[in-house]
C-alpha positions in Angstrom: 18.4 9.7 10.7 17.2 11.4 7.5 20.1 9.8 5.6 19.1 6.3 6.7 15.5 6.9 5.8 16.5 8.3 2.4 18.6 5.2 1.7 15.9 2.9 2.8 13.3 4.6 0.7 15.6 4.5 -2.3 16.0 0.7 -1.8 12.3 0.2 -1.7 11.7 2.4 -4.7 14.3 0.7 -6.8 13.0 -2.8 -5.9 9.4 -1.7 -6.6 9.9 0.2 -9.8 12.5 -2.0 -11.2 10.5 -5.1 -10.3 7.4 -3.7 -11.8 9.1 -2.9 -15.1 10.6 -6.4 -15.0 7.3 -8.1 -14.4 5.3 -6.0 -16.9 7.8 -6.7 -19.7 8.0 -10.4 -18.8 11.6 -10.1 -17.9 13.4 -13.1 -16.6 14.9 -13.7 -13.2 16.9 -10.7 -12.1 18.2 -9.2 -8.9 14.8 -8.0 -7.7 13.9 -9.6 -4.4 10.3 -10.4 -5.3 11.5 -12.9 -7.8 13.3 -15.0 -5.1 10.7 -15.0 -2.3 8.4 -18.0 -3.0 5.5 -16.5 -0.9 5.2 -13.7 -3.5 4.9 -15.9 -6.5 1.7 -15.1 -8.4 1.5 -11.7 -6.6 4.6 -10.1 -8.0 3.0 -7.0 -9.6 0.9 -6.3 -6.5 4.0 -6.6 -4.2 6.0 -4.4 -6.5 3.3 -1.7 -6.2 3.3 -2.2 -2.5 7.1 -1.6 -2.4 6.7 1.6 -4.3 4.0 2.8 -1.9 6.2 1.9 1.1 9.1 3.7 -0.4 7.0 6.8 -1.0 5.8 6.7 2.6 9.3 6.5 3.9 10.3 9.5 1.7 7.4 11.5 3.3 8.6 10.4 6.8 12.1 11.5 6.0 10.8 14.9 4.9 8.9 15.2 8.1 11.9 14.2 10.2 14.0 16.8 8.3 11.5 19.6 8.8 11.0 18.8 12.5 14.8 18.8 13.1 15.1 22.3 11.5 12.4 23.6 14.0 14.4 22.4 17.0 17.4 24.7 16.3 
């Protein structure tokens, strides 16, 4: 379970941080998902920050899952 959460958090963090850098430097279309979802147009930087926050929250959850599994054994 911890590995899945770590992978998911990495995905969110890469999409958020990379997308934020891309949007702040006026980069063109890239492989960041925010560029291709029309509902997010005009809100790209806010959505990028939200993805970073979600990724950070998943990291904290993974750490909690890891520490609780150590306590069981």
